[in-house]
C-alpha positions, 0 to 999 in steps of 0.5 A: 562581468555582472550585471546590476538589476535594480528593483522595479520601485527604484526610479532612475532619474536620467539627465539630473543636474546637480546643484552645490550648496556652500556648507562653510566659507573656505579660505581660498587660494591666491589663483581664486582670490579673483572678485567672480570666485568670490561672488560664487561663494556668495551665490552658494551660500544663499542657495543651491546653484548648477554649474551653468547658473555658476558659470553665467553669474560668475562671467567664468567659463564652465571649465573654471566653474568646474574645476572651482567646484571640485576643489571645493568638493575636495575640501568637504565644504560643498552640499551636493543634490541632484535638480530636475527644475529645468536649467533655464531662468525662462524656461516656463515662458516657452508658451508665451515665446511660441505666441509672441512668434506667432503674433510677430510674424502674421501680416497684419491684415490677417486679423 
């Protein structure tokens, strides 16, 4: 068994999430005629989207979204890239949430 050693100048990204963007509008088979699938196509035609973002915007389960994306990949109509951006839309509000939690939990006479 051979062990592959990476050169020191190559960085490995751990936990990077894939984003997908539509390169061409495909003809959908009958199982994918629902509005939720067309909504995902529309979203991916405008910007790169992650699987959780697609699931949230379409209302479909993650495994349904994954199988749809795999079908699109097999047809060669997707552009894929890695994203380092946190998945949450409100990731930048973390400090505000902590402050709000402390402000709401302190007794009114402690000021």
